[in-house]
N, C-alpha and C positions, 0 to 999 in steps of 0.2 A: 240635281236642280234644287236650289234652295226653296225653303217653305214658302214664301210669298212669290216666286218666280215663274210659277205655273199661272198663276192669274193673268198676269199680262200676256203671256203666250197663247192663253185662251181666248182673252179678249179680242186680239188682231184678226184670228180667223173668223170668228163670229160676228165682229162688228165692222171687218174692213179696216183700211189704212185709217189710223188715227193719230194726232199730235199726242206728243207726252203729256200734255195736261188733260186731254179727253181720257187717255188710257189711266191717269191716277184717278180721275173721277168714276171711271167705270169700274175700276179694281177696288176702290175705296178703302186703299193703305195709305201709310205715311209717304210722303214725297221721298225721301232718302231710301226706302226700303223698295218703292216701285223705279227709282233711277237705278239703283244697284241692278235689279232684275233685268231691266232694259239693257244696260250696258252689257251684262253677260250676255243675253239673248243676241245683240248684235255680234259680240265677238264670236259667239259659237255659230254664226251664219243661219240663225233662225230669222231673225228679223233684219231689215234695210229700210234705207230712206226710200220712201214710196211716192213723192211727190209733195205737195203744198196743201194747206188746209188754210182756206181764207178765215179772218178773224173780225170781229167788229171794228176793233180798233188795232191799229199798228200794222207790222210786217206780218205777212203769212208765216204760218208754223210748219215745220217740217213734220210730215205724216210718216209714222213707221207703219211697215206692211211686212208680210211674210215673203223671205227671199224667194221660196218657191213661185209665189203668185206674181210678185213684182217682176220677176226675169221670166215669167212664164216657163219654168223648168218642168220636165215630166218628174216623176216620182224619184226620188232620189235613190242611187244604188245603195246595197248594204256597207256598211263601213269597210269590210274586209275587200270588196270590190274597189271601191274608192281609193283605199289605199294603194292597192295595185296598180290601178291606172295612174295615180300621182307619180308613184316610183318609177314607172315606164317612161314616164314624161321627163321626168329629171334625169334619167338614164340616157335616154335619147339625145337629150341636149348636151350631157356631160360626157357621152361615150364610154366612160367607166368612172367607177367611184366607190368609195368604200362606205361601211354603215354610217361613220360617223359624218362624212359628206351629207348623204341622205337625211340623217337626223338633223343636222344643222339647217340644211335648206327648209324642211319641213316642219321644224319644232317637235320632232318626234324623238322619244329614248332610243338609244343607239341598239337595243337589245329588239325593240320593234322594227326598226329599220332593217336589222340584218334579216330577220325572219320574213318581213315582205320582199326583200331582195331574192332570198333562197326561192320564192315561189316565182318571181318572174325573170330571173337573170343567172347565169352560170357564174362561178367564182373560181379564182385561183390564189394561192398565196404568192406574195411578191414582197422580198426584204421584209418578213414578219409581219405584213398587212395582208388582209383578206379583201380582195379588188373584185367588183362585180362587172360583168359586160353583159350588154343585151343577148338574150338566145339567138 
């Protein structure tokens, strides 16, 4: 996490859903720095759009909220468990796949994909490729 990124991430849980402008004011950092942090937090699935905030003039502003609160999610599983669940979903849909297939589908490195597949599937070599199928 970048130096200023933790401040917007801390402001949302404490203050509830807020517009980008309100978050910039709460954090007290320059607009470009806060905007970069908010984009990273949204890409990292920490923040999401959580409704609208009425303003005195003009259109309502989009409020950012925590993904877990906005979607009423239970506590997120540990990363390893989440990776295994994702790999199982992709494998179930595909029937069989290579580590490169899984890496491409989920944006992972091939070595990570191969390691996770080793945990959730059985593999075989076919024509010089290692292919995993559901256990």
